[in-house]
C-alpha positions as CSV (number, residue, x, y, z in Angstrom):
1,X,52.8,-11.7,56.6
2,X,53.1,-8.8,54.2
3,X,55.5,-6.0,54.7
4,X,54.2,-2.4,54.3
5,X,55.3,-1.9,50.7
6,X,53.7,-5.1,49.5
7,X,50.5,-4.4,51.3
8,X,50.4,-0.8,49.7
9,X,51.1,-2.4,46.2
10,X,48.4,-4.9,46.8
11,X,45.8,-2.3,48.0
12,X,46.6,-0.1,44.9
13,X,46.2,-3.0,42.5
14,X,42.9,-3.9,44.3
15,X,41.7,-0.3,43.9
16,X,42.7,-0.3,40.2
17,X,40.9,-3.6,39.7
18,X,37.7,-2.3,41.4
19,X,37.7,0.9,39.3
20,X,38.3,-1.1,36.1
21,X,35.4,-3.5,36.9
22,X,33.1,-0.5,37.5
23,X,34.1,1.0,34.2
24,X,33.5,-2.3,32.4
25,X,30.2,-2.7,34.2
26,X,29.1,0.8,32.9
27,X,30.3,0.1,29.4
28,X,28.5,-3.3,29.4
29,X,25.3,-1.6,30.5
30,X,25.7,1.1,27.7
31,X,26.4,-1.7,25.2
32,X,23.4,-3.6,26.3
33,X,21.2,-0.6,26.0
34,X,22.6,0.2,22.5
35,X,22.0,-3.4,21.3
36,X,18.5,-3.3,22.6
37,X,17.9,-0.1,20.7
38,X,19.5,-1.6,17.6
39,X,17.2,-4.6,17.8
40,X,14.1,-2.3,18.3
41,X,15.1,-0.3,15.3
42,X,15.6,-3.5,13.2
43,X,12.1,-4.6,14.1
44,X,10.6,-1.1,13.2
45,X,12.6,-1.1,10.0
46,X,11.3,-4.5,9.0
47,X,7.8,-3.4,9.7
48,X,8.1,-0.2,7.7
49,X,9.8,-2.1,4.8
50,X,6.9,-4.5,4.7
51,X,4.4,-1.7,4.9
52,X,6.2,0.1,2.1
53,X,6.2,-3.0,0.0
54,X,2.5,-3.5,0.5
55,X,1.9,0.2,-0.4
56,X,3.9,0.0,-3.5
57,X,2.1,-3.2,-4.5
58,X,-1.4,-1.8,-4.0
59,X,-0.4,1.5,-5.7
60,X,1.1,-0.4,-8.6
61,X,-2.0,-2.6,-9.0
62,X,-4.3,0.4,-8.8
63,X,-2.2,2.4,-11.3
64,X,-1.9,-0.6,-13.7
65,X,-5.6,-1.4,-13.4
66,X,-6.7,2.2,-13.9
67,X,-4.4,2.8,-16.7
68,X,-5.4,-0.4,-18.5
69,X,-9.1,0.4,-18.1
70,X,-8.6,4.0,-19.3
71,X,-6.5,2.8,-22.3
72,X,-9.1,0.3,-23.3
73,X,-11.8,3.1,-23.0
74,X,-9.7,5.4,-25.2
75,X,-9.0,2.8,-27.8
76,X,-12.7,1.9,-28.0
77,X,-13.5,5.6,-28.6
78,X,-10.8,6.0,-31.2
79,X,-12.1,3.0,-33.1
80,X,-15.7,4.4,-33.0
81,X,-14.5,7.8,-34.3
82,X,-12.5,6.2,-37.0
83,X,-15.5,4.2,-38.0
84,X,-17.7,7.3,-38.2
85,X,-15.0,9.2,-40.1
86,X,-14.6,6.3,-42.6
87,X,-18.3,5.8,-43.0
88,X,-18.8,9.5,-43.8
89,X,-15.7,9.7,-46.0
90,X,-14.2,12.6,-43.8
91,X,-10.5,11.6,-43.8
92,X,-9.7,14.5,-46.0
93,X,-10.7,16.9,-43.3
94,X,-7.9,15.5,-41.1
95,X,-5.1,16.0,-43.7
96,X,-5.0,12.3,-44.6
97,X,-6.8,10.3,-47.1
98,X,-6.7,7.1,-45.2
99,X,-7.2,5.8,-41.8
100,X,-4.4,6.0,-39.3
101,X,-2.7,2.7,-38.5
102,X,-2.8,2.1,-34.7
103,X,-1.2,-0.8,-33.0
104,X,-2.1,-1.9,-29.5
């Protein structure tokens, strides 16, 4: 049998243990919720990263294709203009007596 002081010490320890377990339980629930949110955010971030990469890829392809096509068109026009200038001996009107050397 326990004497009164031992019983009170045991009861106080049991109360402390119970309170500690409740705090731990609340903290564990909060941690579980936070981890779930982190995982959801990771999934969203991965999806957004993939979407951004696809957007950049498509945008880059469009820009590159458009610029290359426009560049080709301009080079063709320039060559036609230079041919007309050369054929009609009009280089003197442009401040140069010879054709401009262009490199592609």
